[in-house]
C-alpha positions in Angstrom: -19.5 -3.2 75.3 -21.1 -0.7 77.7 -19.3 2.4 78.8 -20.6 5.4 80.8 -19.9 9.0 80.3 -21.0 12.1 82.2 -20.0 15.7 81.8 -20.7 17.7 85.0 -20.5 21.4 85.2 -19.6 22.2 88.8 -19.1 25.6 90.2 -18.1 25.7 93.9 -17.3 28.7 96.1 -13.7 28.1 95.5 -13.9 28.3 91.7 -15.1 26.2 88.7 -14.4 22.7 87.9 -15.6 20.3 85.2 -15.2 16.6 85.3 -16.2 13.5 83.5 -17.7 10.6 85.5 -19.3 7.3 84.7 -23.1 7.5 84.6 -25.0 5.8 81.7 -25.0 3.8 78.5 -22.7 4.1 75.5 -23.6 7.2 73.4 -25.7 8.9 76.1 -24.0 12.0 77.4 -25.5 13.6 80.6 -24.6 17.2 81.0 -25.1 17.9 84.7 -25.2 21.4 86.1 -24.0 21.9 89.7 -24.0 25.4 91.1 -25.8 24.8 94.2 -25.2 28.0 96.1 -26.5 30.0 93.1 -29.4 27.7 92.3 -27.7 26.9 89.0 -28.2 30.5 87.9 -26.4 31.5 84.7 -23.3 33.3 85.8 -20.4 34.3 83.5 -18.4 31.3 84.6 -21.2 28.8 84.2 -22.0 30.1 80.7 -18.3 29.9 79.8 -18.2 26.3 81.0 -21.4 25.4 79.3 -20.2 26.9 76.0 -17.0 24.8 76.3 -18.9 21.6 77.0 -21.3 22.2 74.1 -18.5 22.9 71.7 -16.8 19.6 72.6 -20.1 17.8 71.9 -20.8 19.3 68.5 -18.3 17.2 66.6 -18.1 14.1 68.8 -19.4 11.3 66.6 -19.7 8.9 69.5 -22.5 11.0 71.1 -26.0 9.7 70.3 -28.2 11.6 72.8 -27.6 14.4 75.3 -29.5 14.8 78.5 -29.3 18.2 80.3 -30.1 17.9 84.0 -29.3 19.4 87.4 -27.2 17.9 90.1 -28.8 20.2 92.6 -32.0 18.8 94.3 -35.2 20.8 93.6 -33.5 23.0 91.0 -33.1 22.8 87.2 -31.9 26.4 86.6 -33.2 29.5 88.3 -32.3 31.7 85.3 -29.9 34.6 85.3 -27.6 35.3 88.2 -29.3 38.5 89.3 -26.8 39.3 92.0 -24.0 39.2 89.4 -26.3 41.1 86.9 -26.9 43.9 89.5 -23.2 44.6 89.6 -22.8 44.7 85.8 -22.5 48.1 84.1 -25.3 48.6 81.7 -22.9 48.4 78.8 -22.0 44.8 79.7 -25.6 43.5 80.0 -26.4 43.3 76.3 -23.2 41.5 75.3 -23.6 39.0 78.1 -27.2 38.2 77.3 -26.0 37.7 73.7 -23.5 35.1 75.0 -26.3 33.3 76.8 -28.4 33.4 73.7 -25.6 32.1 71.6 -24.9 29.1 73.9 -28.6 28.3 74.1 -28.7 28.5 70.2 -25.7 26.1 70.1 -27.6 23.6 72.2 -30.7 23.9 70.0 -28.4 23.3 67.0 -26.7 20.2 68.4 -27.0 17.5 65.7 -28.2 14.7 68.0 -31.4 14.4 70.1 -31.4 16.5 73.3 -33.6 16.0 76.4 -34.1 18.4 79.3 -34.8 16.6 82.6 -36.6 19.1 84.7 -36.7 17.9 88.3 -37.1 21.3 89.9 -37.3 25.0 89.4 -36.8 26.2 85.8 -37.3 30.0 85.5 -36.3 32.6 82.9 -33.1 31.5 81.3 -33.5 28.1 82.9 -36.7 27.4 81.0 -35.1 28.9 77.8 -32.3 26.4 78.2 -34.9 23.6 78.4 -36.8 25.0 75.4 -33.7 24.7 73.3 -33.8 20.9 73.8 -35.8 18.6 71.5 -37.7 17.0 74.3 -38.6 18.1 77.8 -39.7 15.9 80.7 -40.5 17.2 84.2 -41.6 16.1 87.6 -45.1 17.2 88.6 -43.5 19.2 91.4 -41.3 21.2 89.0 -42.0 24.9 88.5 -41.5 26.5 85.0 -42.0 30.0 83.7 -40.6 32.9 81.7 -40.8 35.5 84.5 -38.6 38.3 83.0 -41.4 40.9 82.7 -41.5 41.0 86.5 -38.1 42.6 86.3 -39.1 45.0 83.5 -37.2 43.0 80.9 -38.1 40.3 78.4 -36.8 36.8 77.8 -33.5 37.2 76.1 -32.3 33.6 75.6 -34.7 32.7 72.8 -37.9 32.4 75.0 -40.0 34.9 72.9 -39.3 32.7 69.8 -39.2 29.1 71.1 -42.1 29.3 73.6 -44.7 30.3 70.9 -43.3 27.5 68.6 -43.8 25.0 71.4 -47.3 26.0 72.7 -48.7 28.5 70.3 -48.6 32.2 70.0 -51.6 33.2 72.1 -50.8 31.1 75.1 -47.1 32.0 75.0 -48.0 35.7 75.0 -50.3 35.1 78.0 -47.6 33.3 80.0 -44.9 35.9 79.2 -47.2 38.9 79.8 -48.3 37.4 83.2 -44.9 35.9 84.2 -47.0 32.9 85.2 -45.2 29.9 86.7 -46.6 26.4 85.8 -46.2 23.2 87.7 -45.4 19.9 85.8 -49.0 19.0 85.3 -49.9 22.4 83.9 -46.9 22.4 81.7 -47.9 19.0 80.3 -51.5 20.2 79.7 -50.3 23.2 77.5 -47.8 21.1 75.6 -44.7 22.6 77.1 -43.3 19.2 78.2 -43.8 15.8 76.7 -44.0 13.7 79.9 -44.8 14.5 83.6 -43.8 12.2 86.4 -44.6 12.0 90.1 -41.3 12.9 91.9 -39.5 9.9 93.4 -37.7 9.7 96.7 -34.4 10.4 95.1 -35.7 13.6 93.4 -34.7 12.5 89.9 -37.9 11.2 88.3 -37.5 13.4 85.2 -33.9 12.3 84.8 -34.9 8.6 85.0 -37.5 9.2 82.3 -35.0 11.0 80.2 -32.7 8.0 80.4 -35.5 5.7 79.4 -36.2 7.9 76.3 -32.5 8.1 75.5 -32.2 4.3 75.6 -35.1 4.1 73.2 -33.1 6.2 70.8 -29.9 4.2 71.0 -30.7 1.3 68.7 -31.6 3.5 65.8 -29.2 4.5 63.0 -27.0 7.4 64.1 -26.9 9.1 60.6 -30.6 8.7 60.3 -31.2 10.3 63.7 -29.0 13.3 62.8 -30.6 14.0 59.4 -34.1 13.4 60.8 -33.5 16.1 63.4 -32.1 18.4 60.7 -35.1 17.7 58.4 -37.6 18.4 61.2 -35.9 21.6 62.4 -35.4 23.1 59.0 -38.8 22.0 57.7 -40.6 23.7 60.6 -39.3 27.1 59.5 -40.5 26.9 55.9 -43.7 26.1 53.8 -44.7 22.5 53.2 -43.3 22.4 49.6 -39.9 23.6 50.7 -40.1 21.3 53.7 -40.7 18.3 51.5 -37.6 19.3 49.4 -35.6 19.4 52.6 -36.8 16.0 53.6 -35.8 14.6 50.2 -32.3 16.1 50.5 -31.9 14.7 54.0 -33.2 11.2 52.9 -30.7 11.2 50.1 -27.9 11.4 52.7 -28.9 8.1 54.2 -29.0 6.1 50.9 -25.3 5.6 50.4 -24.5 4.8 54.1 -23.2 1.4 55.3 -25.8 1.6 58.1 -28.7 1.5 55.6 -27.3 -1.7 54.1 -26.7 -3.1 57.6 -30.3 -2.3 58.5 -31.6 -4.2 55.4 -29.3 -7.2 56.1 -30.3 -7.3 59.8 -34.0 -7.3 58.8 -33.4 -10.2 56.4 -31.4 -12.2 59.0 -33.9 -11.4 61.7 -31.3 -9.9 64.1 -30.7 -6.5 65.8 -28.7 -4.2 63.5 -25.1 -3.3 64.3 -24.9 0.4 63.3 -21.6 2.2 63.2 -22.7 5.7 62.1 -21.2 5.2 58.6 
């Protein structure tokens, strides 16, 4: 049985709305951002909606992979809503940036694979949002950069920590110090993204590649995917000996599962496994 599920975050001039629509294969959730008039910039309302959507996904056992994309042509996310920010009292700025950081951290800590499909501009908080995903794919025409130093501030949504982990400390410093913007080919060359695609006529080449990747993940054991992500994420923050102990503990979680036995039986019977996440 194939069902389709999409969670679109839509903010129009008349207010905010979020709706679910059919879009892709069972287990693949597409989180689409649509704030066209603000270039998907991170306003208070959009952060509130994103937080609500992520909270709902945390404990949904039917979710196998999450794709974050834009519904606005040529834009992924332009970063903070600077018009809104300019009207904020200084006392509100720090707490609001903390909310952005918390939501982005929640995305990074989602238990299933996450893919950022960057088909357009991803600056500041927009790139930080993408950096929180496990995998990033982009169109060659996309533009990416942590440009906060141009505004006499620094990345506040995890960029100073995740960018060095993605591409190395020296190059991350260079990009943040210069506020340099990279196109898709340049981003691929430095290891910021995993795949770069020539943009198609529909303007969604990165999204289509993200769907292809998500479909590659679908046949695998759901429990295994979750604990593999946990082992990798936790292991990267510690020394090798501790990391191997983390791997051992995570592996142990798969031994008693029905899925493991199903995998062995399917191999013996030479058929595709029918995993249930149990």
